[in-house]
C-alpha positions in Angstrom: -29.3 41.0 -8.2 -29.2 38.0 -5.9 -32.5 36.8 -4.5 -32.9 36.2 -0.8 -35.4 33.8 0.7 -37.4 34.4 3.9 -34.8 32.7 6.0 -32.0 35.0 4.9 -30.2 32.5 2.7 -28.8 34.0 -0.5 -30.0 32.2 -3.5 -27.8 31.8 -6.6 -28.4 29.9 -9.8 -26.2 27.0 -10.9 -25.9 26.4 -14.7 -24.8 22.9 -15.6 -24.0 22.1 -19.3 -23.1 18.8 -20.9 -20.9 18.7 -24.0 -19.9 15.7 -26.1 -16.2 15.9 -25.2 -14.2 13.9 -22.7 -11.5 16.4 -21.7 -10.5 20.0 -22.0 -7.7 19.0 -24.4 -10.3 17.5 -26.7 -12.3 20.7 -26.6 -9.2 22.7 -27.4 -8.4 20.5 -30.4 -11.9 20.2 -31.8 -13.5 23.5 -31.0 -10.9 26.2 -30.3 -12.9 29.1 -31.6 -16.0 28.2 -29.5 -13.8 27.7 -26.5 -12.1 31.1 -26.9 -15.5 32.7 -27.3 -16.9 30.8 -24.3 -14.0 31.9 -22.1 -14.1 35.5 -23.3 -17.8 35.8 -22.7 -17.7 34.1 -19.3 -14.9 36.5 -18.3 -17.0 39.5 -19.4 -20.0 38.2 -17.4 -17.8 37.6 -14.4 -16.4 41.2 -14.6 -20.0 42.5 -14.8 -20.8 40.5 -11.6 -23.3 38.2 -13.2 -21.2 35.0 -13.1 -19.5 34.5 -9.8 -17.6 31.3 -10.6 -17.4 29.0 -13.6 -15.4 26.1 -14.9 -15.4 22.5 -16.1 -15.3 19.4 -14.1 -11.8 17.8 -14.4 -13.1 14.4 -15.4 -15.9 13.3 -17.7 -19.0 11.9 -16.1 -18.4 8.2 -15.5 -21.9 7.2 -16.7 -21.8 8.7 -20.1 -18.2 9.9 -20.7 -19.2 13.5 -21.4 -17.6 16.6 -19.9 -19.8 18.9 -17.7 -19.3 22.5 -17.0 -20.9 24.7 -14.4 -21.3 28.3 -13.5 -22.8 30.0 -10.5 -24.8 33.1 -11.4 -26.2 35.9 -9.3 -29.7 35.6 -10.7 -31.9 33.4 -12.9 -31.8 36.1 -15.6 -28.0 36.1 -15.5 -28.0 32.3 -15.8 -30.4 32.4 -18.7 -28.2 35.1 -20.5 -25.1 33.0 -19.8 -26.7 30.0 -21.5 -28.4 31.8 -24.4 -25.2 33.6 -25.5 -22.8 30.7 -25.1 -21.0 29.8 -28.3 -21.4 26.0 -27.6 -25.2 26.5 -27.1 -25.5 28.7 -30.2 -23.8 26.1 -32.4 -25.8 23.2 -31.0 -22.9 21.5 -29.3 -24.4 21.5 -25.8 -26.2 18.2 -25.3 -28.1 19.3 -22.3 -28.2 22.1 -19.8 -30.1 23.0 -16.6 -30.4 25.9 -14.3 -31.0 25.2 -10.6 -31.5 27.5 -7.6 -28.9 27.0 -5.0 -28.6 28.5 -1.5 -25.2 29.5 -0.1 -25.3 28.5 3.5 -22.4 30.8 4.4 -23.9 34.0 3.0 -25.1 36.6 5.4 
């Protein structure tokens, strides 16, 4: 369920994760099983309506060279489930993650 604030803005939760890779091709070469599991699980959560959008930034962060991914989830609980069950989180590959509330200014 998406939370609404008193002003009527719909609130979603953005998950950002940092992994020690510099490109998707590096992830594909070094962690193919984790990537397959990550994609399958994200697809299942999307089909269930918990993850609205997800993907990786196309270039690594210029400050540290690490790849970042993000997902927009319909609730904090969905965001926490997304993180907790992610294969990269479970195997300790994720260097850092955060969950932040985000208001969609176009939602009615």
